[in-house]
Backbone as a ProteinNet text record, in pm:
[ID]
protein_1_A
[PRIMARY]
XXXXXXXXXXXXXXXXXXXXXXXXXXXXXXXXXXXXXXXXXXXXXXXXXXXXXXXXXXXXXXXXXXXXXXXXXXXXXXXXXXXXXXXXXXXXXXXXXXXXXXXXXXXXXXXXXXXXXXXXXXXXXXXXXXXXXXXXXXXXXXXXXXXXXXXXXXXXXXXXXXXXXXXXXX
[TERTIARY]
74.9	2.8	89.3	189	284.9	350.3	380.9	447.3	351.9	223.5	119.9	75.2	64.5	4	108.4	226.7	328.4	363	324.9	349.4	258.9	154	58.6	111.4	216.3	289	378	414.4	510.5	609.8	736	788.7	743.3	728.2	678.3	755.9	697.2	766.8	870.8	985.3	1098	1107.4	1166	1176.3	1239.9	1335.6	1397.5	1296.1	1216.7	1117.1	1002.2	966.4	870	918.8	1062.9	1118.8	1117.7	1145.9	1147.9	1009.7	904	768.5	742.8	772.5	756.5	833.1	961.5	1037	994.2	948.6	903.1	772.1	682.1	564.2	587.2	686.2	713.9	771.4	859.6	944.4	855.2	772.1	688.6	556.6	506.6	365.7	267.2	286.8	190.2	128.1	45.9	-26.3	-163.6	-250.9	-384.9	-407.2	-461.7	-476	-628.8	-666.5	-800.4	-803.6	-881.7	-895.6	-1038.3	-1034.5	-1167.7	-1141	-1230.5	-1219.2	-1084.7	-1017.8	-883.7	-766.2	-789.6	-689.4	-668.1	-547.5	-528.5	-575.8	-660.9	-716.7	-675	-602.5	-564.1	-491.7	-408.7	-337.2	-300.6	-283.3	-233.7	-117.8	-6.1	101.1	109.3	120.3	117.8	227.3	243.2	349.1	382.1	500.9	544.7	673.6	723.6	852.3	891.9	1028.7	1076.2	1057.5	1031.2	1020.4	917.4	965.1	895	870.6	930.8	910.8	935	1040.7	1081.4	972.3	905.3	801.7	680.7	657.5	555.4	584	708.7	747.2	719.8	745.4	716.2	572.5	493.9	341.3	293.3	376.7	340.5	273	296	225.7	316	438.9	544.7	610	602.6	663.6	823.3	897.4	1038	1062.6	1157.2	1186.1	1105.2	992.2	906.7	988.6	1016	1097.3	1017.3	899.8	821.6	676.5	610.8	464.2	411.7	285.2	215.7	211	215.7	226.8	159	76.9	22.6	118.5	199.8	305.6	262.8	168.2	126.5	-18.3	-100.3	-232.4	-226.7	-262.1	-268.6	-390.6	-467.4	-574.1	-579.3	-635.9	-653.7	-738.1	-700.8	-772.2	-917.2	-947.7	-1092.8	-1166.4	-1106	-1180.7	-1195.5	-1181.8	-1192.1	-1336.2	-1357.2	-1480.3	-1572.8	-1528.2	-1618.5	-1584.1	-1490.5	-1468.8	-1352.8	-1295.7	-1184.5	-1072.1	-1016.2	-909.2	-945.4	-1070.3	-1119.1	-1121.4	-1168.1	-1172.4	-1031.7	-938.4	-806.9	-743.1	-758	-698.1	-769.6	-902.3	-976.4	-928.5	-916.6	-860.8	-712.2	-633.8	-504.1	-500.3	-595.1	-607.1	-648.3	-746	-787.7	-665.7	-593.1	-474.3	-361.1	-344.5	-246.2	-271.8	-404.5	-439	-382.6	-353.7	-292.8	-135.7	-77.3	68.8	123.6	253.6	324.9	466.3	501	630.8	743.9	867.8	977.1	987.7	948.4	955.1	836.3	752.1	638	508.8	516.8	399.7	311.2	180.2	95.4	106.1	76.8	74.1	-25.7	18.8	-72	-136.1	-67.8	-110.8	-77.1	-136.4	-105.2	-98	-8.9	18.2	-1.1	-61.5	-61.5	-11.4	52	95.5	55.9	31.9	-6.2	29.6	24	48.4	-81.1	-62.8	-173.1	-293.7	-275.5	-385.6	-447.5	-397.5	-446.2	-577.3	-688.7	-814.1	-849.6	-816.6	-844.2	-793	-665.4	-611.5	-669.9	-686.9	-742.1	-883.8	-960.6	-1094.5	-1104.7	-1012.6	-1012.2	-978.9	-873.6	-832.4	-954	-1033.2	-1147.5	-1256.5	-1289.7	-1383.1	-1351.9	-1223.5	-1174.6	-1137.1	-1155	-1127.5	-982.3	-907.5	-773.3	-782.1	-690	-694.3	-569.4	-590	-476.5	-392.8	-262.5	-175.8	-112.4	-80.2	-12.5	55.3	133.3	207.8	354.8	427.3	576.4	612.3	719.9	764.6	793.4	747	773	908.8	996.7	1128.4	1142.1	1191.8	1217.2	1092	992.6	867.7	855.8	786.7	781.7	654.3	538	411.5	350.9	418.8	354.4	456.7	415.7	512.5	505.6	394	379.4	327.6	364	318.1	222.8	107.7	5.9	28	29.4	39.2	-103.3	-145.1	-285	-251.4	-319.2	-288.2	-413.6	-402.6	-515.9	-468.6	-517.6	-475.9	-548.6	-470.2	-541.4	-619.8	-594.1	-689.6	-838.6	-864.3	-988.4	-1035.4	-1156.1	-1210.4	-1221.8	-1193	-1215.6	-1361.1	-1445	-1586.1	-1612.2	-1681.2	-1721.1	-1818.6	-1813.2	-1894.3	-2040.9	-2133.1	-2273.6	-2344	-2397.1	-2464.1	-2612.9	-2676.9	-2816.9	-2839.8	-2940.9	-2976.3	-3026.3	-2991.8	-3031	-3173.4	-3244.4	-3378	-3374	-3438.2	-3434.2	-3561.6
-111.7	-2.1	123.8	124	237.3	261.1	146.5	161.1	221.3	189.6	243.4	378.9	416.9	550	642.8	595.2	671.5	809.9	824	955.8	1065.2	1027.6	1119.2	1206.1	1149.9	1222.6	1321.2	1412.1	1513.8	1524.6	1486.6	1429.8	1290.8	1246.5	1114.2	1004.1	895.5	780.9	723.4	714.9	659.6	511.7	417.6	287.2	266.7	356.6	352.7	390	483.5	535	425.9	362.1	248.5	139.3	99.9	3.8	37.2	158.3	211.1	190.2	234.7	209.4	66.2	-21.7	-169.7	-220.2	-181.7	-216.8	-172.5	-43.4	8	-67.6	-90.8	-162.2	-306.8	-369.6	-520.3	-509.6	-418.9	-417.6	-385.7	-281.9	-240.4	-288.8	-346	-399	-287.8	-168.6	-56.1	1.3	-78.5	-27.3	-87.3	-17.4	-66.3	-70.5	-182.2	-196.9	-218.7	-170.2	-188.9	-264.9	-377.2	-452.5	-446.2	-466.3	-478.1	-569.5	-682.7	-795.2	-851.4	-867.6	-930.6	-844.1	-716.8	-625.6	-517.4	-476.4	-371.7	-230	-168.7	-38.6	87.1	60.2	170.2	118	212.1	172.8	300.8	287	399.7	338.5	406.7	363.2	459.2	413.8	494.6	443.4	522.1	483.4	593	589.7	710.3	737	861.4	906.5	1030.7	1066.5	1198.8	1296.3	1245.8	1341.1	1444.5	1569.3	1691.5	1741.2	1681	1721.2	1871.5	1910.7	2057.6	2154.2	2121.6	2201.1	2193.6	2078	2071.4	2154.2	2165.5	2248.5	2397	2433.5	2565.1	2599	2507.8	2522.2	2511.5	2479.5	2461.9	2339.8	2237.8	2105.4	1989.6	2017.9	1918.2	1969.9	1908.9	1959.2	1945.7	2023.9	2002.4	1864.5	1794.6	1659.6	1557.5	1597.1	1499.1	1462.2	1345.8	1314.9	1241.8	1198.9	1140.1	1171.8	1146.1	1165.7	1062.6	1037.4	954.6	1023.4	947.8	1014.2	925	980	911.3	950.5	845.6	872.1	879.3	800.9	802.3	749.5	809.7	757.5	750.8	634.7	622.2	531.3	573.8	503.4	508.9	409.9	403.5	520.1	595.9	704.7	674.3	550.8	511.1	494.4	502	488.8	625	723.9	866.8	886.4	973.6	1024.8	924.6	810.2	709.5	689.2	776.9	764.6	672	610.6	503	574.5	683.3	747.7	777.3	825.5	846	714	611.1	472.5	426.1	442.3	390.2	473	601.8	677.2	654.9	639.7	611.8	485.1	381.4	255.2	267	346.3	373.4	445.1	530.6	604.3	510.5	424.3	319.8	242.6	190.6	103.9	183.5	307.1	389.8	405	404.9	421.4	318.9	198.1	89.2	89.7	183.3	175.5	257.6	228	295.8	348.6	460	514.1	426	432.7	350.5	358.4	466	487	417.6	351.3	287.8	373	492.6	580	565.4	568.3	554.2	677.4	659.3	776.8	873.2	993	1101.3	1185.3	1186.9	1274.9	1214.9	1261.3	1216	1339.3	1336.4	1439.7	1375	1456.7	1428	1547.6	1550.8	1659.6	1641.8	1746.4	1742.4	1886.2	1891	2021	2103.8	2227	2325.4	2295.4	2241	2211.1	2072.5	1994	1844.7	1853.1	1868.5	1872.8	1746.1	1636.6	1501.6	1475.4	1501.8	1488.7	1591	1716.5	1818.7	1780.1	1731.2	1684.8	1575.2	1479.2	1363.6	1414.3	1499.4	1555.7	1628.4	1706.3	1785.7	1684.6	1582.5	1490.7	1404.3	1381.6	1307.7	1387	1520.9	1601.9	1663.1	1650.9	1714.6	1857.7	1924.5	2070.3	2113.5	2214.2	2263.9	2352.4	2312.6	2393.4	2518	2490.6	2596.6	2539.6	2622.1	2587.4	2614.2	2535.2	2559.4	2557.2	2613.9	2607.6	2465.1	2424.7	2285.7	2277.6	2205.7	2189.4	2066.8	2083.8	1976.6	1928.9	2008.1	1969.7	2034.1	1973.8	2013.9	2105.3	2069.4	2130.6	2218.3	2230.7	2319.4	2382.8	2483.8	2559.2	2559.2	2497.1	2497	2354.2	2317.3	2186.1	2233.6	2167.6	2189.8	2094.6	2131.1	2033.3	2017	1895.9	1864.5	1780.6	1815.8	1762.8	1706.5	1591	1531.7	1477.2	1525	1459.6	1326.9	1220.1	1086.4	1064	1150.5	1117.4	1162.9	1233.7	1245.9	1124.5	1084.8	952.6	968.2	863.8	856.3	800.6	882.1	856.6	756.8	642.6	558.1	613.6	584.2	643.4	584.1	655.3	611.6	593.3	478.9	446.8	473.6	454.5	480.7	589.6	672.1	774.2	695.9	757.4	698.3	746.5	657.9	697	753.9	861	921.8	901.3
1.4	-3.4	4.2	76.9	83.3	-45.9	-116.7	-255.9	-352.1	-341.2	-434	-408.7	-276.3	-243.9	-170.7	-150.9	-68.4	-136.4	-269.4	-330.2	-279.4	-210.5	-162.4	-33.5	27.3	135.8	101.7	189.8	156.6	266.4	246.7	108.1	79.6	-43	-83.7	-16.9	2.2	67.8	-35.5	6.3	-69	-34	-114.5	-70.1	73.6	97.9	237.1	344	320.3	416.4	434.1	321.3	329	413.4	403.7	481.8	629.1	657.6	796.7	862	784	838.8	868.2	779	790.6	913.4	914.7	1030.3	1165.5	1168.6	1302.1	1332.5	1239.5	1277.2	1314.1	1258.8	1284	1424.5	1448.1	1577.6	1708.4	1687.9	1805.4	1802.9	1700.9	1687.7	1724.9	1677.9	1707	1583.1	1517.9	1403.1	1402.2	1345.3	1318.3	1172.6	1130.6	975.6	949.4	842.6	793.2	667.6	646.6	526.9	470.2	344.4	271.9	157.5	159.9	73.4	65.9	183.6	181.1	149.6	120.8	84.4	191.3	218.9	313.7	240	305.8	254.7	333.4	459.6	538.8	664	712.9	845.1	910	1053.6	1124.8	1214.1	1229.9	1310.8	1422.6	1541.7	1665	1765.1	1866.8	1963.7	2059.2	2124.6	2201.5	2156.3	2168.8	2112.7	2176.9	2165.3	2211.6	2095.9	1975.6	1861.3	1876.8	1851.8	1867.1	2005.9	2110.8	2246.5	2272	2203.6	2228.6	2175	2068.7	2021.5	2121.8	2176.1	2279.6	2393.4	2436.3	2542.5	2511.6	2386.1	2332.8	2344.5	2318	2331.6	2471.7	2574.4	2707.4	2741.1	2651.9	2684.4	2730.1	2751	2795.7	2918.1	3020.5	3145.3	3132.5	3200.6	3194.6	3259	3191.9	3241.9	3169.1	3107	3022.9	2899.8	2880.2	2762.3	2641.5	2660.7	2547	2550.5	2451.1	2441.9	2332.2	2348.7	2245.9	2109.1	2005.1	1874.4	1776.7	1696	1566.7	1459.9	1419.1	1326	1187.4	1146.1	1010.3	997.9	909.3	875.7	721.5	664.2	527.9	491.9	402.1	348.3	195.6	139.5	-2.9	-46.1	-152.3	-193.2	-233.6	-268.9	-302.5	-174.9	-55.6	81.4	134.1	59.6	110	150.1	258.5	303.9	364.6	408.6	467	620.5	670.4	817	842.3	742.5	773.6	863.6	821.7	883.2	1034.6	1053.7	1204.3	1275.7	1216.7	1277.5	1314.4	1224.4	1252.1	1371.8	1369.1	1483.8	1608.4	1605.9	1725.2	1792.4	1707	1762.1	1804.7	1747.2	1788.4	1923.9	1945.5	2074.5	2188	2159.1	2251	2300.9	2197.3	2233.7	2303.3	2272.7	2345.6	2491.6	2520.4	2667.5	2746.8	2701.9	2778.5	2779.8	2697.5	2678.7	2799.1	2815.2	2920.7	2860	2913.5	2885.9	2935.5	2893.6	2953.7	3100.4	3166.4	3315.7	3387.5	3308.5	3365.9	3384.7	3359.7	3375.9	3240.9	3258.3	3137.7	3052.9	2921.3	2832.3	2877.7	2872.8	2920.2	2804.2	2693.3	2586	2453.2	2343.8	2208.8	2124.7	2023.9	1938.5	1791.7	1704.6	1567	1496.1	1388.2	1313.1	1172.1	1106.2	962.8	905.1	760.4	708.6	713.9	690	719.8	616	503.8	406.9	425.6	508.7	524.7	598.5	526.2	582.7	645	586.8	641.7	778.6	806.5	937.5	1037.5	985.9	1068.6	1121.4	1017.7	1052.4	1150.6	1127.2	1231.4	1362.9	1371.7	1510.1	1575.2	1491.1	1551.7	1596.1	1526.8	1563.4	1682.5	1703.5	1825.3	1942.5	1930.2	2048.7	2054.8	1951.1	1957.3	1952.8	2006.2	2012	1918.5	1827.6	1754.3	1842.8	1874.8	1961.9	1886.3	1767	1684.9	1572	1503.6	1380.4	1393.3	1322.7	1321.1	1167.8	1135.3	996.5	962	838	792.2	724.4	762.9	704.6	619.3	506	421.1	353	332.7	273.2	143.6	46.4	-84.1	-113	-48.4	-90.1	16.8	139.4	234.9	314.2	390.8	455.6	620.7	659.1	798.2	842.4	969.7	1032	1145.2	1149.8	1252.9	1363.3	1488.5	1604.1	1652.6	1663.5	1730.3	1852.5	1961.3	2091.3	2160.6	2227.1	2297.4	2443.3	2542.2	2673.2	2677.8	2715.9	2722.4	2843	2943.5	3071	3033.3	2932	2885.2	2819	2849.9	2784.9	2627.4	2566.2	2422.5	2406	2346	2346	2231.7	2272.8	2167.9	2071	1951.8	1851.2	1874.7	1883.8	1903	1770	1756.9	1619	1629.8	1745.7	1758.1	1866.7	1846.6	1945.4	2068	2189.5	2313.3	2343.6	2399.6	2452.5	2595.2	2621.6	2756.9	2824.7
[MASK]
++++++++++++++++++++++++++++++++++++++++++++++++++++++++++++++++++++++++++++++++++++++++++++++++++++++++++++++++++++++++++++++++++++++++++++++++++++++++++++++++++++++++++

C-alpha cells in the first residue's frame, strides 16, 4: 500500500522510508490495519517518542523533564476509501490502544500528538472529531508542498468517546 500510495505524502515515501515504516511496525507492533475484501485499505502507526518534544514545550504542553509523548506517526488509507470515516476509525482505535501503553519509566501515556500540514483537511478533521486541540504551527522543514506543520494535541486522561450509532432513549 505504501508503494502504491506513498507519493501522496510530503515528502513522498521513498523505498527506504517505506522499509522504515515496515520495520518500525514489525518491531513495536503498534499499528492498526483496515482490510476490505482481503486487501489492506488503510493503516495507522502509533506509539510514543521523544520526537517533537521541544515544540511541545514551546506550546506549554510538555513539562520540564518529560521526555516522551504519544504520537500518531502516520495515517494512510486508499484514496478510494476517502470520506467514509476510515481514517477516523483507525485513529480512534489507535487512541484506545495507546491508553494501555506505558512510557519507559512505567507511567501511562498522558497525551497524544498528531501533526499534519496546514492544508491537510483530512487529518485536521479527524483531530477535531476526536477532540484534539490545535496547539499551533511551526515552519515545515524539508517539505515540498507546504510551509507549516500543525500540532494537534489530546490529553489521554480524557475519555475517548465511543461512537454512538443509535440515538439513546431518555
